[in-house]
TORPA-4810 file (N, C-alpha, C, O; in nm, 3 decimals):
<nodes>
NODE_1_0.762_0.423_-1.437_0.642_0.450_-1.552_0.695_0.559_-1.606_0.700_0.662_-1.538_M
NODE_2_0.753_0.557_-1.758_0.788_0.730_-1.831_0.645_0.720_-1.892_0.573_0.627_-1.931_P
NODE_3_0.633_0.892_-1.881_0.520_0.964_-1.899_0.584_1.035_-1.985_0.681_1.106_-1.960_V
NODE_4_0.531_1.016_-2.094_0.543_1.168_-2.228_0.484_1.276_-2.205_0.364_1.276_-2.234_E
NODE_5_0.543_1.404_-2.147_0.501_1.524_-2.124_0.485_1.648_-2.245_0.591_1.672_-2.302_L
NODE_6_0.359_1.733_-2.294_0.390_1.760_-2.417_0.483_1.940_-2.348_0.423_2.041_-2.311_P
NODE_7_0.596_1.925_-2.353_0.668_2.013_-2.329_0.584_2.153_-2.420_0.501_2.229_-2.369_R
NODE_8_0.642_2.158_-2.579_0.587_2.278_-2.618_0.433_2.312_-2.581_0.389_2.427_-2.581_A
NODE_9_0.370_2.219_-2.556_0.215_2.246_-2.574_0.210_2.332_-2.408_0.152_2.439_-2.391_E
NODE_10_0.279_2.263_-2.307_0.289_2.337_-2.147_0.380_2.466_-2.173_0.358_2.556_-2.091_I
NODE_11_0.478_2.495_-2.272_0.501_2.598_-2.226_0.436_2.714_-2.332_0.488_2.823_-2.355_E
NODE_12_0.323_2.668_-2.385_0.260_2.750_-2.442_0.132_2.827_-2.388_0.075_2.922_-2.443_Q
NODE_13_0.101_2.764_-2.264_0.003_2.817_-2.168_0.105_2.863_-2.069_0.054_2.968_-2.033_V
NODE_14_0.180_2.855_-2.025_0.269_2.824_-1.914_0.407_2.918_-1.929_0.459_2.943_-1.821_A
NODE_15_0.465_2.966_-2.032_0.569_2.984_-2.051_0.690_2.917_-2.052_0.664_2.798_-2.034_G
NODE_16_0.803_2.932_-2.063_0.934_2.851_-2.117_0.947_2.758_-1.971_0.918_2.786_-1.854_Q
NODE_17_1.016_2.616_-2.043_1.027_2.609_-1.904_1.136_2.537_-1.848_1.162_2.427_-1.896_L
NODE_18_1.196_2.575_-1.764_1.428_2.529_-1.722_1.396_2.358_-1.741_1.283_2.309_-1.748_T
NODE_19_1.517_2.288_-1.746_1.541_2.191_-1.728_1.496_2.086_-1.603_1.449_1.972_-1.595_T
NODE_20_1.544_2.210_-1.495_1.485_2.135_-1.381_1.322_2.120_-1.343_1.271_2.031_-1.275_E
NODE_21_1.264_2.221_-1.400_1.090_2.198_-1.362_1.092_2.104_-1.476_1.052_2.001_-1.422_Q
NODE_22_1.119_2.067_-1.632_1.077_1.976_-1.667_1.095_1.854_-1.635_1.006_1.772_-1.656_L
NODE_23_1.241_1.812_-1.562_1.239_1.680_-1.508_1.175_1.662_-1.405_1.113_1.556_-1.396_E
NODE_24_1.167_1.777_-1.272_1.049_1.759_-1.235_0.904_1.705_-1.246_0.865_1.592_-1.215_R
NODE_25_0.829_1.813_-1.298_0.704_1.752_-1.378_0.684_1.588_-1.435_0.583_1.519_-1.446_L
NODE_26_0.829_1.560_-1.465_0.822_1.376_-1.529_0.811_1.341_-1.436_0.700_1.289_-1.423_S
NODE_27_0.927_1.334_-1.266_0.922_1.251_-1.181_0.817_1.269_-1.124_0.779_1.175_-1.054_L
NODE_28_0.729_1.397_-1.130_0.583_1.357_-1.096_0.494_1.298_-1.114_0.410_1.245_-1.040_Y
NODE_29_0.517_1.309_-1.266_0.405_1.235_-1.363_0.429_1.056_-1.362_0.354_0.958_-1.363_A
NODE_30_0.548_1.073_-1.360_0.589_0.898_-1.322_0.522_0.863_-1.192_0.433_0.777_-1.194_E
NODE_31_0.553_0.918_-1.087_0.515_0.847_-0.955_0.377_0.862_-0.953_0.321_0.793_-0.868_K
NODE_32_0.302_0.937_-1.025_0.147_0.903_-1.043_0.102_0.834_-1.094_-0.001_0.771_-1.070_L
NODE_33_0.184_0.829_-1.195_0.131_0.681_-1.278_0.181_0.536_-1.212_0.130_0.431_-1.251_A
NODE_34_0.248_0.536_-1.144_0.318_0.426_-1.062_0.204_0.430_-0.949_0.106_0.356_-0.954_A
NODE_35_0.217_0.486_-0.888_0.139_0.469_-0.739_-0.026_0.533_-0.738_-0.108_0.525_-0.646_D
NODE_36_-0.037_0.586_-0.851_-0.196_0.661_-0.847_-0.305_0.530_-0.888_-0.404_0.532_-0.814_G
NODE_37_-0.305_0.472_-0.940_-0.416_0.365_-0.930_-0.396_0.290_-0.778_-0.482_0.289_-0.690_E
NODE_38_-0.286_0.239_-0.771_-0.389_0.163_-0.571_-0.451_0.245_-0.473_-0.547_0.240_-0.396_H
NODE_39_-0.307_0.369_-0.526_-0.372_0.468_-0.401_-0.512_0.537_-0.377_-0.558_0.594_-0.278_M
NODE_40_-0.581_0.503_-0.543_-0.724_0.552_-0.552_-0.697_0.683_-0.589_-0.791_0.753_-0.551_S
NODE_41_-0.582_0.772_-0.665_-0.546_0.850_-0.687_-0.596_0.871_-0.816_-0.676_0.964_-0.823_L
NODE_42_-0.561_0.788_-0.960_-0.621_0.816_-1.098_-0.671_0.655_-1.100_-0.644_0.571_-1.015_I
NODE_43_-0.757_0.635_-1.232_-0.775_0.514_-1.261_-0.691_0.443_-1.380_-0.607_0.507_-1.444_S
NODE_44_-0.713_0.343_-1.398_-0.595_0.300_-1.487_-0.593_0.324_-1.618_-0.493_0.313_-1.689_R
NODE_45_-0.736_0.368_-1.666_-0.740_0.434_-1.837_-0.668_0.539_-1.804_-0.595_0.555_-1.902_H
NODE_46_-0.639_0.632_-1.715_-0.632_0.793_-1.718_-0.457_0.802_-1.714_-0.396_0.909_-1.721_E
NODE_47_-0.413_0.713_-1.706_-0.256_0.686_-1.645_-0.178_0.725_-1.846_-0.067_0.775_-1.862_V
NODE_48_-0.268_0.687_-1.959_-0.191_0.765_-2.083_-0.208_0.889_-2.112_-0.153_0.932_-2.214_P
NODE_49_-0.312_1.001_-2.008_-0.348_1.093_-1.966_-0.277_1.197_-1.952_-0.288_1.311_-1.998_N
NODE_50_-0.188_1.141_-1.870_-0.118_1.204_-1.762_-0.086_1.342_-1.810_-0.079_1.447_-1.746_L
NODE_51_-0.073_1.324_-1.899_0.087_1.462_-2.002_-0.079_1.495_-1.990_-0.114_1.453_-1.880_G
NODE_52_-0.179_1.548_-2.054_-0.313_1.607_-2.090_-0.343_1.645_-1.976_-0.332_1.767_-1.968_R
NODE_53_-0.387_1.582_-1.855_-0.418_1.662_-1.711_-0.275_1.729_-1.650_-0.299_1.827_-1.579_H
NODE_54_-0.115_1.695_-1.665_-0.037_1.839_-1.585_-0.061_1.996_-1.723_-0.040_2.116_-1.710_V
NODE_55_-0.111_1.918_-1.835_-0.117_2.014_-1.943_-0.244_2.113_-1.888_-0.231_2.236_-1.886_L
NODE_56_-0.357_2.052_-1.846_-0.442_2.124_-1.786_-0.456_2.202_-1.673_-0.529_2.296_-1.639_D
NODE_57_-0.328_2.110_-1.602_-0.353_2.235_-1.462_-0.243_2.335_-1.470_-0.234_2.438_-1.404_S
NODE_58_-0.162_2.290_-1.561_-0.028_2.413_-1.607_-0.134_2.545_-1.671_-0.099_2.662_-1.649_A
NODE_59_-0.253_2.518_-1.744_-0.319_2.641_-1.826_-0.340_2.759_-1.738_-0.318_2.872_-1.780_A
NODE_60_-0.383_2.735_-1.614_-0.413_2.823_-1.513_-0.323_2.944_-1.520_-0.340_3.040_-1.445_L
NODE_61_-0.236_2.939_-1.601_-0.089_3.075_-1.586_-0.139_3.127_-1.728_-0.096_3.237_-1.764_L
NODE_62_-0.224_3.058_-1.809_-0.249_3.192_-1.915_-0.352_3.227_-1.883_-0.389_3.323_-1.950_A
NODE_63_-0.446_3.182_-1.783_-0.563_3.245_-1.746_-0.577_3.391_-1.656_-0.644_3.494_-1.673_F
NODE_64_-0.439_3.327_-1.508_-0.444_3.478_-1.417_-0.265_3.408_-1.386_-0.219_3.294_-1.394_R
NODE_65_-0.215_3.524_-1.355_-0.063_3.503_-1.257_-0.110_3.458_-1.105_-0.220_3.463_-1.050_D
NODE_66_0.008_3.416_-1.065_-0.036_3.363_-0.909_-0.006_3.454_-0.811_0.105_3.507_-0.821_L
NODE_67_-0.070_3.486_-0.725_0.008_3.582_-0.612_0.099_3.546_-0.527_0.104_3.432_-0.482_P
NODE_68_0.192_3.651_-0.489_0.305_3.588_-0.405_0.241_3.589_-0.276_0.317_3.590_-0.179_S
NODE_69_0.119_3.589_-0.256_0.092_3.585_-0.075_0.082_3.394_-0.094_0.120_3.314_-0.009_G
NODE_70_0.017_3.360_-0.237_0.042_3.221_-0.190_-0.099_3.165_-0.232_-0.201_3.230_-0.215_G
NODE_71_-0.097_3.038_-0.290_-0.250_2.978_-0.334_-0.242_2.844_-0.221_-0.149_2.802_-0.151_V
NODE_72_-0.371_2.804_-0.239_-0.423_2.655_-0.173_-0.521_2.603_-0.298_-0.630_2.630_-0.348_A
NODE_73_-0.443_2.539_-0.308_-0.508_2.381_-0.404_-0.617_2.334_-0.331_-0.566_2.300_-0.224_D
NODE_74_-0.797_2.299_-0.320_-0.869_2.236_-0.256_-0.898_2.100_-0.310_-0.927_2.065_-0.424_L
NODE_75_-0.880_2.022_-0.183_-0.898_1.919_-0.237_-0.796_1.813_-0.358_-0.847_1.734_-0.436_G
NODE_76_-0.668_1.835_-0.346_-0.581_1.851_-0.431_-0.558_1.706_-0.471_-0.479_1.679_-0.561_T
NODE_77_-0.633_1.602_-0.399_-0.641_1.423_-0.452_-0.493_1.425_-0.463_-0.427_1.461_-0.366_G
NODE_78_-0.422_1.381_-0.599_-0.315_1.349_-0.632_-0.226_1.463_-0.644_-0.114_1.424_-0.677_G
NODE_79_-0.234_1.617_-0.627_-0.173_1.716_-0.649_-0.197_1.796_-0.803_-0.123_1.886_-0.843_G
NODE_80_-0.296_1.751_-0.866_-0.311_1.843_-0.984_-0.466_1.909_-0.967_-0.574_1.856_-0.993_L
NODE_81_-0.437_2.047_-0.913_-0.311_2.125_-0.998_-0.188_2.173_-0.923_-0.080_2.204_-0.972_P
NODE_82_-0.225_2.173_-0.790_-0.130_2.247_-0.696_0.068_2.200_-0.716_0.165_2.276_-0.715_G
NODE_83_0.063_2.052_-0.732_0.198_2.043_-0.787_0.255_2.090_-0.850_0.364_2.143_-0.828_V
NODE_84_0.176_2.083_-0.979_0.210_2.132_-1.124_0.249_2.265_-1.063_0.363_2.313_-1.064_V
NODE_85_0.137_2.319_-1.008_0.168_2.539_-1.058_0.310_2.530_-0.885_0.379_2.631_-0.870_L
NODE_86_0.329_2.432_-0.799_0.420_2.460_-0.748_0.570_2.459_-0.794_0.661_2.535_-0.762_A
NODE_87_0.568_2.330_-0.894_0.670_2.338_-1.002_0.744_2.482_-1.085_0.852_2.541_-1.093_I
NODE_88_0.537_2.491_-1.159_0.617_2.619_-1.261_0.634_2.757_-1.198_0.672_2.858_-1.258_L
NODE_89_0.596_2.748_-1.057_0.642_2.898_-0.969_0.663_2.858_-0.866_0.573_2.848_-0.783_R
NODE_90_0.803_2.818_-0.839_0.894_2.822_-0.756_0.873_2.924_-0.623_0.866_2.880_-0.508_P
NODE_91_0.866_3.063_-0.656_0.868_3.170_-0.585_0.723_3.178_-0.505_0.717_3.264_-0.417_D
NODE_92_0.585_3.079_-0.532_0.501_3.073_-0.497_0.451_2.999_-0.378_0.469_2.881_-0.410_V
NODE_93_0.406_3.001_-0.275_0.433_2.888_-0.201_0.237_2.849_-0.204_0.132_2.912_-0.192_K
NODE_94_0.283_2.708_-0.228_0.118_2.647_-0.262_0.105_2.527_-0.142_0.187_2.456_-0.084_V
NODE_95_-0.012_2.539_-0.138_-0.082_2.424_-0.032_-0.177_2.359_-0.056_-0.289_2.378_-0.104_A
NODE_96_-0.107_2.257_-0.007_-0.213_2.106_-0.080_-0.305_2.096_-0.006_-0.283_2.134_0.109_L
NODE_97_-0.410_2.055_-0.028_-0.512_2.021_0.113_-0.609_1.929_0.058_-0.663_1.939_-0.052_I
NODE_98_-0.626_1.835_0.149_-0.730_1.699_0.099_-0.735_1.660_0.246_-0.644_1.653_0.328_D
NODE_99_-0.847_1.639_0.256_-0.896_1.557_0.391_-0.830_1.379_0.416_-0.809_1.319_0.521_S
NODE_100_-0.811_1.335_0.265_-0.778_1.178_0.273_-0.587_1.156_0.321_-0.476_1.205_0.302_R
NODE_101_-0.652_1.055_0.386_-0.480_1.014_0.518_-0.416_1.025_0.381_-0.352_1.123_0.343_R
NODE_102_-0.447_0.880_0.285_-0.385_0.828_0.181_-0.309_0.940_0.079_-0.204_0.938_0.015_S
NODE_103_-0.414_1.034_0.098_-0.352_1.157_-0.048_-0.264_1.219_0.042_-0.147_1.242_0.009_R
NODE_104_-0.297_1.242_0.124_-0.145_1.291_0.210_-0.033_1.252_0.231_0.062_1.328_0.246_I
NODE_105_-0.026_1.109_0.235_0.077_1.026_0.266_0.174_1.016_0.084_0.289_0.978_0.062_V
NODE_106_0.077_1.062_-0.004_0.152_1.004_-0.145_0.186_1.181_-0.162_0.239_1.219_-0.267_F
NODE_107_0.150_1.282_-0.050_0.210_1.405_-0.155_0.288_1.426_-0.065_0.394_1.434_-0.128_L
NODE_108_0.316_1.443_0.054_0.457_1.391_0.105_0.574_1.358_0.022_0.668_1.430_-0.014_K
NODE_109_0.545_1.216_-0.005_0.655_1.195_-0.050_0.709_1.244_-0.207_0.805_1.227_-0.282_S
NODE_110_0.571_1.320_-0.204_0.616_1.380_-0.426_0.699_1.512_-0.352_0.794_1.577_-0.394_V
NODE_111_0.626_1.525_-0.231_0.698_1.643_-0.155_0.856_1.660_-0.138_0.927_1.753_-0.174_Q
NODE_112_0.889_1.541_-0.073_1.024_1.468_-0.059_1.120_1.497_-0.187_1.212_1.573_-0.215_R
NODE_113_1.027_1.368_-0.266_1.118_1.360_-0.374_1.118_1.454_-0.511_1.183_1.450_-0.616_L
NODE_114_1.023_1.535_-0.463_1.120_1.620_-0.589_1.182_1.732_-0.498_1.288_1.753_-0.559_L
NODE_115_1.183_1.820_-0.386_1.251_1.876_-0.301_1.178_2.065_-0.294_1.231_2.176_-0.298_G
NODE_116_0.989_1.999_-0.279_0.927_2.133_-0.335_0.915_2.216_-0.224_0.810_2.240_-0.165_L
NODE_117_1.063_2.277_-0.188_0.965_2.361_-0.071_0.949_2.487_-0.051_0.983_2.572_0.032_E
NODE_118_0.874_2.478_-0.169_0.751_2.596_-0.165_0.628_2.546_-0.156_0.535_2.626_-0.169_N
NODE_119_0.601_2.414_-0.134_0.482_2.338_-0.115_0.434_2.310_-0.039_0.511_2.220_-0.006_A
NODE_120_0.303_2.306_0.086_0.328_2.271_0.215_0.208_2.157_0.205_0.173_2.144_0.087_E
NODE_121_0.149_2.088_0.278_0.084_1.982_0.224_-0.029_1.988_0.358_0.035_1.973_0.462_V
NODE_122_-0.182_2.007_0.385_-0.213_1.988_0.443_-0.330_1.943_0.471_-0.419_1.976_0.393_V
NODE_123_-0.370_1.855_0.587_-0.435_1.711_0.641_-0.567_1.809_0.643_-0.538_1.882_0.738_H
NODE_124_-0.660_1.842_0.607_-0.764_1.914_0.629_-0.907_1.895_0.564_-0.885_1.882_0.444_A
NODE_125_-1.015_1.888_0.582_-1.148_1.976_0.548_-1.129_2.040_0.534_-1.042_2.109_0.586_R
NODE_126_-1.217_2.067_0.430_-1.242_2.253_0.428_-1.328_2.346_0.515_-1.317_2.468_0.520_L
NODE_127_-1.424_2.263_0.589_-1.497_2.335_0.688_-1.414_2.349_0.817_-1.460_2.448_0.873_E
NODE_128_-1.337_2.310_0.872_-1.193_2.293_0.959_-1.115_2.390_0.933_-1.032_2.426_1.017_E
NODE_129_-1.129_2.464_0.789_-1.037_2.526_0.773_-1.105_2.697_0.781_-1.040_2.801_0.792_L
NODE_130_-1.273_2.678_0.768_-1.285_2.807_0.729_-1.241_2.904_0.893_-1.254_2.874_1.011_A
NODE_131_-1.201_2.998_0.838_-1.197_3.096_0.977_-1.069_3.055_1.101_-1.041_3.110_1.207_G
NODE_132_-1.006_2.924_1.025_-0.863_2.911_1.069_-0.759_2.943_0.989_-0.643_2.960_1.028_V
NODE_133_-0.801_2.952_0.872_-0.707_3.025_0.746_-0.741_3.047_0.629_-0.818_2.978_0.562_R
NODE_134_-0.691_3.138_0.598_-0.760_3.181_0.420_-0.626_3.237_0.334_-0.522_3.293_0.371_S
NODE_135_-0.666_3.203_0.228_-0.568_3.277_0.135_-0.579_3.357_-0.029_-0.686_3.336_-0.088_F
NODE_136_-0.517_3.409_-0.073_-0.536_3.533_-0.166_-0.582_3.459_-0.297_-0.614_3.529_-0.393_P
NODE_137_-0.589_3.306_-0.308_-0.631_3.279_-0.418_-0.590_3.102_-0.393_-0.489_3.040_-0.360_L
NODE_138_-0.732_3.066_-0.430_-0.732_2.905_-0.390_-0.857_2.883_-0.563_-0.935_2.943_-0.636_A
NODE_139_-0.779_2.725_-0.534_-0.800_2.635_-0.717_-0.834_2.542_-0.617_-0.817_2.510_-0.499_V
NODE_140_-0.925_2.497_-0.781_-0.993_2.353_-0.742_-1.029_2.325_-0.877_-1.102_2.404_-0.936_A
NODE_141_-0.984_2.214_-0.937_-0.996_2.120_-1.038_-1.069_2.064_-1.036_-1.143_2.087_-1.132_R
NODE_142_-1.126_1.944_-0.935_-1.226_1.836_-0.952_-1.284_1.818_-0.824_-1.308_1.705_-0.782_A
NODE_143_-1.308_1.918_-0.760_-1.381_1.921_-0.639_-1.522_1.839_-0.610_-1.553_1.810_-0.494_L
NODE_144_-1.590_1.809_-0.704_-1.746_1.799_-0.692_-1.871_1.882_-0.737_-1.856_1.978_-0.813_G
NODE_145_-1.942_1.861_-0.709_-2.035_1.928_-0.737_-2.050_2.113_-0.720_-2.016_2.167_-0.615_R
NODE_146_-2.068_2.140_-0.762_-2.104_2.309_-0.742_-2.203_2.306_-0.593_-2.159_2.343_-0.484_L
NODE_147_-2.275_2.279_-0.603_-2.356_2.311_-0.476_-2.308_2.232_-0.341_-2.336_2.265_-0.226_D
NODE_148_-2.254_2.155_-0.369_-2.208_2.079_-0.246_-2.051_2.203_-0.173_-2.009_2.191_-0.058_R
NODE_149_-1.994_2.307_-0.272_-1.844_2.282_-0.233_-1.785_2.453_-0.299_-1.669_2.490_-0.314_V
NODE_150_-1.919_2.533_-0.328_-1.875_2.662_-0.383_-1.851_2.722_-0.253_-1.754_2.797_-0.242_L
NODE_151_-1.952_2.692_-0.117_-1.987_2.783_-0.009_-1.845_2.740_0.060_-1.759_2.828_0.058_E
NODE_152_-1.812_2.620_0.118_-1.709_2.593_0.211_-1.587_2.658_0.141_-1.501_2.724_0.199_M
NODE_153_-1.592_2.626_-0.030_-1.428_2.679_-0.059_-1.427_2.846_-0.093_-1.328_2.881_-0.158_S
NODE_154_-1.489_2.916_-0.071_-1.500_3.082_-0.056_-1.480_3.108_0.090_-1.442_3.216_0.138_L
NODE_155_-1.507_3.005_0.153_-1.483_3.026_0.325_-1.336_3.067_0.345_-1.289_3.156_0.416_A
NODE_156_-1.272_2.975_0.262_-1.118_3.018_0.300_-1.064_3.093_0.258_-0.961_3.123_0.318_V
NODE_157_-1.095_3.162_0.146_-1.074_3.306_0.072_-1.072_3.416_0.157_-1.163_3.443_0.235_V
NODE_158_-0.934_3.503_0.139_-0.926_3.578_0.251_-1.048_3.720_0.130_-1.095_3.692_0.019_E
NODE_159_-1.063_3.832_0.191_-1.151_3.941_0.189_-1.065_3.989_0.072_-0.947_4.019_0.087_A
NODE_160_-1.123_3.993_-0.037_-1.071_4.044_-0.194_-0.946_3.976_-0.259_-0.858_4.019_-0.333_G
NODE_161_-0.977_3.820_-0.190_-0.900_3.730_-0.265_-0.996_3.670_-0.357_-1.106_3.714_-0.324_G
NODE_162_-1.006_3.597_-0.448_-1.014_3.471_-0.549_-1.033_3.336_-0.525_-0.960_3.269_-0.451_S
NODE_163_-1.091_3.310_-0.561_-1.142_3.139_-0.617_-1.178_3.105_-0.744_-1.286_3.143_-0.791_L
NODE_164_-1.101_3.038_-0.806_-1.022_2.968_-0.939_-1.137_2.854_-0.959_-1.139_2.806_-0.846_V
NODE_165_-1.230_2.784_-1.031_-1.286_2.686_-1.072_-1.211_2.645_-1.186_-1.219_2.724_-1.280_L
NODE_166_-1.127_2.527_-1.208_-1.138_2.453_-1.359_-1.332_2.399_-1.362_-1.403_2.350_-1.275_Y
NODE_167_-1.359_2.441_-1.520_-1.478_2.366_-1.538_-1.436_2.353_-1.680_-1.339_2.401_-1.738_K
NODE_168_-1.543_2.269_-1.725_-1.543_2.193_-1.821_-1.685_2.296_-1.933_-1.729_2.406_-1.899_G
NODE_169_-1.721_2.232_-2.040_-1.817_2.262_-2.168_-2.016_2.301_-2.049_-2.109_2.380_-2.062_P
NODE_170_-1.988_2.214_-1.974_-2.141_2.209_-1.883_-2.172_2.339_-1.794_-2.280_2.373_-1.746_K
NODE_171_-2.009_2.419_-1.783_-2.071_2.533_-1.676_-2.142_2.650_-1.664_-2.161_2.725_-1.568_W
NODE_172_-2.192_2.655_-1.823_-2.353_2.698_-1.836_-2.445_2.612_-1.800_-2.559_2.650_-1.828_S
NODE_173_-2.438_2.508_-1.746_-2.559_2.487_-1.682_-2.545_2.470_-1.507_-2.595_2.393_-1.425_E
NODE_174_-2.457_2.575_-1.500_-2.436_2.579_-1.320_-2.432_2.708_-1.295_-2.435_2.738_-1.176_E
NODE_175_-2.425_2.831_-1.407_-2.378_2.937_-1.412_-2.454_3.017_-1.303_-2.390_3.047_-1.203_A
NODE_176_-2.574_3.052_-1.310_-2.699_3.067_-1.231_-2.691_3.059_-1.117_-2.690_3.152_-1.037_A
NODE_177_-2.683_2.896_-1.086_-2.655_2.837_-0.941_-2.535_2.926_-0.865_-2.551_3.002_-0.770_Q
NODE_178_-2.421_2.897_-0.928_-2.280_2.965_-0.892_-2.267_3.124_-0.867_-2.172_3.178_-0.810_G
NODE_179_-2.413_3.209_-0.938_-2.371_3.358_-0.915_-2.445_3.347_-0.750_-2.403_3.383_-0.640_A
NODE_180_-2.576_3.277_-0.794_-2.692_3.312_-0.656_-2.591_3.206_-0.525_-2.582_3.259_-0.414_A
NODE_181_-2.553_3.128_-0.535_-2.470_3.091_-0.445_-2.345_3.210_-0.357_-2.342_3.251_-0.241_T
NODE_182_-2.260_3.234_-0.465_-2.146_3.332_-0.438_-2.197_3.459_-0.387_-2.131_3.537_-0.318_A
NODE_183_-2.372_3.484_-0.439_-2.377_3.627_-0.390_-2.420_3.577_-0.217_-2.359_3.635_-0.127_E
NODE_184_-2.499_3.497_-0.187_-2.507_3.497_-0.042_-2.383_3.445_0.014_-2.407_3.415_0.131_R
NODE_185_-2.244_3.416_-0.020_-2.163_3.410_0.001_-2.043_3.540_0.039_-1.934_3.533_0.096_C
NODE_186_-2.128_3.675_-0.027_-2.058_3.768_-0.017_-1.912_3.741_-0.107_-1.798_3.736_-0.061_G
NODE_187_-1.947_3.728_-0.228_-1.890_3.685_-0.358_-1.958_3.677_-0.507_-2.078_3.651_-0.516_A
NODE_188_-1.871_3.700_-0.633_-1.947_3.752_-0.717_-1.844_3.674_-0.822_-1.736_3.629_-0.783_W
NODE_189_-1.883_3.666_-0.938_-1.844_3.634_-1.058_-1.780_3.711_-1.124_-1.837_3.794_-1.195_I
NODE_190_-1.597_3.697_-1.113_-1.562_3.841_-1.201_-1.508_3.793_-1.297_-1.446_3.872_-1.368_E
NODE_191_-1.511_3.656_-1.336_-1.466_3.630_-1.521_-1.439_3.513_-1.516_-1.377_3.434_-1.445_R
NODE_192_-1.513_3.515_-1.630_-1.539_3.318_-1.687_-1.420_3.363_-1.839_-1.416_3.470_-1.900_V
NODE_193_-1.347_3.249_-1.857_-1.290_3.264_-1.968_-1.197_3.122_-1.967_-1.112_3.080_-1.888_E
NODE_194_-1.266_3.054_-2.123_-1.195_2.975_-2.172_-1.060_2.967_-2.238_-1.028_3.051_-2.321_G
NODE_195_-0.974_2.860_-2.199_-0.825_2.850_-2.236_-0.797_2.737_-2.294_-0.798_2.640_-2.218_V
NODE_196_-0.761_2.706_-2.452_-0.786_2.593_-2.540_-0.622_2.521_-2.471_-0.518_2.582_-2.445_E
NODE_197_-0.652_2.385_-2.457_-0.551_2.327_-2.448_-0.498_2.279_-2.549_-0.549_2.190_-2.616_L
NODE_198_-0.303_2.371_-2.589_-0.266_2.349_-2.736_-0.270_2.190_-2.772_-0.225_2.116_-2.684_P
NODE_199_-0.312_2.137_-2.876_-0.300_1.986_-2.928_-0.402_1.889_-2.840_-0.407_1.774_-2.885_G
NODE_200_-0.482_1.911_-2.726_-0.582_1.838_-2.662_-0.665_1.857_-2.716_-0.751_1.808_-2.644_A
NODE_201_-0.728_1.907_-2.824_-0.824_1.949_-2.863_-0.965_1.956_-2.749_-1.064_1.882_-2.743_G
NODE_202_-0.931_2.062_-2.675_-1.028_2.100_-2.583_-1.030_2.212_-2.536_-0.947_2.283_-2.591_R
NODE_203_-1.100_2.274_-2.440_-1.106_2.427_-2.399_-1.161_2.359_-2.247_-1.261_2.293_-2.220_T
NODE_204_-0.994_2.428_-2.126_-1.057_2.470_-2.035_-1.175_2.545_-1.970_-1.174_2.640_-2.049_T
NODE_205_-1.253_2.567_-1.904_-1.341_2.677_-1.879_-1.300_2.742_-1.729_-1.349_2.696_-1.626_T
NODE_206_-1.223_2.831_-1.730_-1.181_2.915_-1.578_-1.253_3.017_-1.546_-1.273_3.125_-1.601_F
NODE_207_-1.313_2.939_-1.382_-1.397_3.066_-1.323_-1.384_3.102_-1.224_-1.343_3.029_-1.133_V
NODE_208_-1.421_3.255_-1.204_-1.321_3.292_-1.084_-1.409_3.392_-1.043_-1.468_3.480_-1.106_E
NODE_209_-1.408_3.352_-0.889_-1.537_3.456_-0.807_-1.444_3.547_-0.686_-1.345_3.497_-0.634_F
NODE_210_-1.483_3.659_-0.659_-1.430_3.731_-0.600_-1.460_3.776_-0.470_-1.557_3.851_-0.472_R
NODE_211_-1.412_3.758_-0.358_-1.506_3.754_-0.242_-1.474_3.896_-0.206_-1.360_3.940_-0.203_V
NODE_212_-1.607_3.979_-0.172_-1.566_4.139_-0.122_-1.516_4.182_0.003_-1.551_4.167_0.120_R
NODE_213_-1.457_4.219_-0.035_-1.350_4.342_0.022_-1.462_4.411_0.161_-1.517_4.503_0.101_D
NODE_214_-1.507_4.412_0.273_-1.602_4.509_0.330_-1.541_4.601_0.353_-1.571_4.719_0.335_V
NODE_215_-1.420_4.543_0.410_-1.315_4.701_0.500_-1.290_4.764_0.386_-1.309_4.881_0.418_S
NODE_216_-1.261_4.764_0.281_-1.169_4.821_0.172_-1.336_4.919_0.098_-1.335_5.037_0.065_R
NODE_217_-1.426_4.851_0.093_-1.550_4.927_0.090_-1.596_5.022_0.157_-1.638_5.119_0.094_E
NODE_218_-1.600_5.022_0.265_-1.600_5.121_0.359_-1.526_5.171_0.362_-1.617_5.210_0.436_R
NODE_219_-1.407_5.247_0.361_-1.316_5.306_0.356_-1.293_5.385_0.200_-1.235_5.492_0.187_D
NODE_220_-1.338_5.324_0.115_-1.363_5.397_0.004_-1.496_5.529_-0.014_-1.509_5.590_-0.120_S
</nodes>
C-alpha cells in the first residue's frame, strides 16, 4: 500500500535524506500500512497519517543527537520511533523493545526487509530489563500513562544517561508528577522543548530526564 512521505518536512527536522534512507522509510511505512491493522499495530484511520507519524518520530533529531553508545525505544510497538531513528542514523545501534510477541514478529520482518543491521529486536518487559541492561539514551513515544511507566523506564537508563519522552500539549498536566517521580528515582527533568512539525500544524513536546551519576558526583 503506497504511503506518501513528507520528504521535505522530514529533512527540515532530521537533515538531508539519502536515496537509500528514503526508500527504507517508504518500505517501512508501506509494510506498516499493509500489516499494521490486522496485527493491532495501528488503527485503520491512522493509515493516512503514517507520513505524519514518521515525521513526528524523526523530530527527535531536531531536539537532540543520538549517542554513539546506542538508543532503546521502549514499548516500540510497530517501530515508531525506533525504526525511523535506525534508518536515519545507521551509525547508531537502536534496540526495539516490546513485550508482545506479535509485535516482535513484525519488527523482525521489518528488520529483514530493510536490512537494518543497526537494529536489535528485544522481546522483554521493562521490569525484566531493569538491572540486566541499560542504555545511554532511552526514548518512548506512546508508552502509556506517566505514573505507570516513568519509574520502569528510568530503570533501564544508565547512570548519567537520559530518557526522552514524546509528549503532547497535556504535558503541563503531568509535569509536577513527572518531576516528583524522577526525583524519587534519582533523576530530574533536564530539558523540555517543543519541536514544530513542519506542515503538520502541531508541535511535539520532548521531555528529557537525566539520571544522576552518583559515582561522578562523588569523584568531583
